[in-house]
C-alpha positions as CSV (number, residue, x, y, z in Angstrom):
1,M,3.2,8.8,-13.6
2,R,0.1,8.7,-11.4
3,H,-0.3,10.6,-8.2
4,G,-1.8,9.0,-5.0
5,L,-2.2,10.0,-1.4
6,E,-1.0,8.0,1.6
7,I,-3.4,8.7,4.5
8,P,-3.2,7.5,8.1
9,C,-5.7,4.9,9.4
10,G,-5.9,6.8,12.7
11,G,-4.1,8.9,15.2
12,D,-5.1,11.1,18.2
13,Q,-8.8,11.9,17.8
14,L,-9.1,11.4,14.0
15,A,-12.7,10.5,13.2
16,V,-13.5,7.8,10.7
17,A,-16.0,10.1,8.9
18,T,-13.1,12.4,8.2
19,L,-11.1,9.6,6.6
20,V,-14.1,8.8,4.3
21,E,-14.5,12.5,3.5
22,L,-10.8,13.0,2.6
23,C,-10.9,10.1,0.1
24,E,-14.1,11.5,-1.5
25,L,-12.4,14.9,-1.8
26,A,-9.3,13.2,-3.3
27,E,-11.3,11.9,-6.3
28,R,-12.8,15.4,-6.9
29,A,-9.4,17.0,-6.6
30,G,-7.9,14.8,-9.3
31,W,-5.8,12.3,-7.4
32,D,-5.4,8.9,-8.9
33,G,-5.4,6.8,-5.8
34,V,-5.8,6.7,-2.0
35,F,-3.8,4.3,0.1
36,L,-4.5,3.9,3.8
37,E,-2.0,2.7,6.4
38,D,-2.8,-0.6,8.1
39,Y,-2.4,-0.7,11.9
40,L,-4.3,-2.2,14.8
41,I,-3.0,0.5,17.0
42,H,-1.9,3.7,15.3
43,Y,1.6,5.0,16.1
44,H,0.5,8.6,16.6
45,G,-0.7,9.6,20.1
46,D,-1.6,7.8,23.3
47,D,-4.4,5.2,22.8
48,P,-5.1,6.8,19.4
49,S,-8.3,6.3,17.4
50,T,-7.5,3.6,14.8
51,Y,-9.7,2.2,12.0
52,D,-9.6,-0.9,9.8
53,P,-8.5,0.2,6.3
54,W,-10.5,-2.4,4.4
55,L,-13.8,-1.3,6.1
56,V,-13.0,2.3,5.4
57,L,-12.1,1.6,1.8
58,T,-15.3,-0.3,1.4
59,A,-17.2,2.8,2.4
60,I,-15.2,4.9,0.0
61,A,-15.8,2.5,-2.9
62,G,-19.5,3.3,-2.7
63,R,-18.9,7.0,-2.9
64,T,-16.3,7.2,-5.6
65,E,-16.1,6.0,-9.2
66,R,-12.5,6.4,-10.5
67,I,-9.9,6.5,-7.8
68,R,-7.7,3.4,-7.0
69,L,-8.1,2.1,-3.5
70,G,-5.5,0.2,-1.4
71,T,-3.1,0.0,1.5
72,T,0.5,0.9,2.1
73,V,1.4,-1.3,3.7
74,T,-0.5,-4.3,5.2
75,A,1.7,-6.4,7.5
76,L,0.9,-9.8,6.0
77,P,2.4,-11.9,8.9
78,R,-0.3,-10.6,11.2
79,R,-3.1,-11.3,8.8
80,R,-4.5,-14.7,7.7
81,P,-3.8,-14.5,3.9
82,A,-7.1,-16.2,3.1
83,K,-9.1,-13.7,5.1
84,L,-7.2,-10.8,3.6
85,A,-7.7,-12.2,0.1
86,R,-11.5,-12.4,0.8
87,E,-11.5,-8.8,2.0
88,V,-9.5,-7.5,-1.0
89,L,-11.6,-9.5,-3.5
90,T,-14.8,-8.1,-2.0
91,L,-13.4,-4.5,-2.3
92,D,-12.5,-5.3,-5.9
93,Q,-16.1,-6.3,-6.7
94,L,-17.6,-3.3,-4.8
95,S,-15.2,-0.8,-6.6
96,A,-15.6,-2.3,-10.0
97,G,-11.9,-3.3,-10.2
98,R,-10.1,-0.5,-8.4
99,A,-8.4,-2.5,-5.5
100,T,-4.7,-2.8,-4.8
101,V,-3.0,-4.4,-1.8
102,A,0.6,-3.7,-0.7
103,V,2.1,-6.1,1.8
104,G,5.3,-6.3,3.9
105,V,6.8,-7.7,7.1
106,G,5.3,-4.9,9.2
107,D,6.6,-1.9,11.0
108,P,9.1,-3.0,13.7
109,G,7.6,-0.4,16.0
110,D,4.0,-1.5,15.5
111,R,2.4,-1.6,18.9
112,G,-0.2,-4.0,17.6
113,L,2.3,-6.9,17.3
114,A,3.6,-7.6,20.8
115,A,0.4,-6.3,22.4
116,F,-1.6,-9.1,20.8
117,G,1.0,-11.8,20.9
118,E,2.0,-11.6,17.2
119,P,5.5,-12.8,16.2
120,T,8.0,-9.9,16.5
121,E,11.2,-11.7,15.3
122,V,12.1,-10.3,11.9
123,A,13.2,-13.8,10.6
124,V,9.9,-15.4,11.6
125,R,7.8,-12.5,10.0
126,A,10.0,-12.6,6.9
127,A,9.3,-16.4,6.5
128,M,5.6,-15.8,7.0
129,L,5.6,-13.1,4.4
130,D,7.5,-15.2,1.8
131,E,5.0,-18.0,2.2
132,G,2.0,-15.8,2.6
133,L,2.8,-13.8,-0.5
134,D,2.5,-16.9,-2.7
135,L,-0.8,-17.9,-1.1
136,L,-2.2,-14.4,-1.4
137,T,-1.3,-13.9,-5.0
138,G,-2.8,-17.3,-5.9
139,L,-6.1,-16.6,-4.0
140,L,-6.4,-13.1,-5.6
141,S,-6.5,-14.7,-9.0
142,G,-9.7,-16.6,-8.3
143,E,-8.0,-19.8,-9.4
144,R,-7.9,-23.0,-7.4
145,V,-5.0,-23.0,-4.9
146,D,-3.4,-26.0,-3.3
147,H,-0.8,-24.9,-0.7
148,R,0.8,-26.8,2.2
149,G,3.4,-24.8,3.9
150,V,5.0,-24.2,7.3
151,H,2.6,-21.4,8.3
152,Y,-0.5,-21.7,6.0
153,R,-2.6,-24.3,4.3
154,A,-5.1,-24.1,1.4
155,E,-6.5,-27.4,0.2
156,K,-7.6,-27.1,-3.4
157,V,-9.8,-24.0,-2.8
158,A,-10.8,-21.1,-5.0
159,L,-12.3,-17.8,-3.7
160,R,-15.2,-16.8,-6.0
161,P,-16.4,-14.8,-7.6
162,P,-13.1,-14.1,-9.4
163,P,-11.6,-10.6,-9.3
164,V,-12.9,-8.0,-11.7
165,Q,-9.3,-7.3,-12.6
166,S,-7.5,-9.9,-14.6
167,P,-5.5,-12.0,-14.0
168,R,-5.6,-10.9,-10.3
169,V,-5.9,-7.9,-8.0
170,P,-2.5,-6.1,-8.2
171,V,-0.2,-6.9,-5.2
172,W,2.7,-4.5,-4.3
173,V,5.5,-5.4,-1.9
174,G,6.8,-2.7,0.5
175,G,10.0,-2.5,2.4
176,S,13.5,-1.0,2.6
177,T,15.6,-1.3,-0.5
178,Q,18.6,-2.0,1.8
179,A,17.0,-5.5,2.2
180,G,17.6,-7.6,-0.9
181,A,14.6,-9.7,-0.1
182,V,12.3,-6.8,-0.9
183,R,13.3,-6.8,-4.5
184,R,13.1,-10.6,-4.7
185,R,9.6,-10.6,-3.2
186,A,8.4,-7.7,-5.4
187,A,9.6,-9.5,-8.5
188,R,6.9,-12.2,-7.7
189,A,4.2,-9.6,-7.4
190,D,3.0,-6.5,-9.4
191,G,4.8,-3.6,-7.9
192,V,7.1,-2.2,-5.2
193,V,6.6,0.4,-2.5
194,P,10.1,1.1,-1.4
195,Y,11.6,3.3,1.3
196,K,15.1,4.3,2.2
197,L,16.8,3.7,5.6
198,T,19.3,6.5,6.5
199,D,21.7,7.1,9.3
200,T,20.0,10.4,10.1
201,D,16.7,11.4,11.5
202,G,15.8,13.3,8.4
203,W,13.9,12.2,5.3
204,A,16.0,11.0,2.3
205,D,14.4,11.0,-1.1
206,F,15.2,8.4,-3.7
207,T,17.3,10.0,-6.4
208,P,16.3,9.5,-10.0
209,D,19.3,7.3,-10.6
210,E,18.3,5.1,-7.6
211,V,14.8,4.8,-9.0
212,H,16.2,3.9,-12.4
213,E,18.4,1.2,-10.9
214,L,15.5,-0.2,-8.9
215,A,13.2,-0.3,-11.9
216,A,15.8,-1.9,-14.0
217,A,16.2,-4.7,-11.4
218,L,12.5,-5.6,-11.4
219,P,10.2,-7.0,-14.1
220,S,9.2,-4.5,-16.8
221,T,5.6,-5.7,-16.8
222,R,3.2,-7.2,-14.1
223,A,0.9,-10.1,-14.3
224,D,-1.7,-8.3,-16.5
225,G,0.9,-7.0,-19.0
226,Q,0.8,-3.5,-17.7
227,P,4.0,-1.7,-16.6
228,F,5.3,-3.0,-13.3
229,D,4.5,-0.5,-10.6
230,V,7.2,1.5,-8.8
231,A,5.5,3.6,-6.2
232,I,7.8,6.3,-4.8
233,G,7.2,8.9,-2.1
234,G,5.7,8.6,1.3
235,R,6.3,12.1,2.5
236,R,4.6,15.5,2.6
237,R,4.8,17.9,-0.3
238,R,7.8,20.3,-0.1
239,P,7.1,24.0,0.1
240,D,9.0,24.7,-3.2
241,E,6.4,23.3,-5.6
242,R,8.4,24.2,-8.7
243,A,11.3,22.1,-7.5
244,E,8.9,19.4,-6.4
245,R,7.3,19.3,-9.8
246,A,10.7,19.0,-11.5
247,Y,11.6,16.2,-9.2
248,H,8.5,14.3,-10.1
249,R,9.3,14.6,-13.8
250,E,12.7,13.2,-13.2
251,L,11.2,10.3,-11.2
252,A,8.8,9.5,-14.0
253,A,11.6,9.5,-16.6
254,A,13.5,7.1,-14.3
255,G,10.7,4.6,-14.2
256,A,8.5,5.5,-11.3
257,T,4.8,4.8,-12.1
258,W,3.3,6.4,-8.9
259,W,4.2,9.3,-6.6
260,L,2.6,8.9,-3.2
261,E,2.2,12.0,-1.1
262,Y,1.7,11.7,2.6
263,V,-1.1,13.5,4.5
264,P,-0.1,13.7,8.2
265,V,-2.7,13.3,10.8
266,G,-3.7,16.6,12.4
267,D,-6.3,19.3,12.2
268,P,-9.1,18.1,9.9
269,A,-9.2,21.4,8.1
270,A,-5.4,21.1,7.4
271,M,-5.8,17.6,6.1
272,R,-8.6,18.7,3.8
273,D,-6.5,21.5,2.4
274,A,-3.6,19.0,1.7
275,V,-6.0,16.9,-0.3
276,T,-8.1,19.5,-2.1
277,R,-5.0,21.3,-3.5
278,G,-4.7,18.3,-5.8
279,P,-1.6,16.6,-7.3
280,L,1.4,18.3,-8.8
281,R,1.1,17.3,-12.5
């Protein structure tokens, strides 16, 4: 199981230079991937600083050599799939094949939806995601795509050069496992970034049994023949690192391929410490 970091794309007075620095530190500290949030207006703070994740990841690509670069999660319904595909393919070239993109319907509380007149109805966004996912995966292969749908069109077009990764840049699907559509969409892609909805305000981890059930319901391999990615996590490290390490071992045995540890926005020194301590192996 690989270990990645989920890092905010903004919040309060977070500086973009700090984001780049954190991702450089992540490679040195032994993390396997960094995944940035994707918001037009970050959810933390009043009128918070917010940065485009693909531009930030482009800067990071030129300063790193090994670490995987991506988002968790890009709201595909507020993106033009062709423009997103071009951005991701460019990052794949610049990073020598280290790009990944995770997509979903978007955070219901995203201030960047209604503020810019984007569709907020869940059914509409879900339909756009279903259609956009097919178009995006096709374009990320570099093959010629002919698509005529309700929301998008692509008339026998190919985006070149083709990706460094074959047969395409990996696509993950994010969302709540309480929604059956998330598994259905993920099965058409290369991985899943699930979360749990609970009836409480507290965090609820996936149990190893739940991860096993999820992994068993999805393809065993992705488009390139590698194991289908099941990326679990999305929270801060617990203080009891011994228990945390044991939990990670159980997740790996259950079928998880990634553990994603969240670094909350805050004092830059505290964020650096969270990154430089490295993953729990």
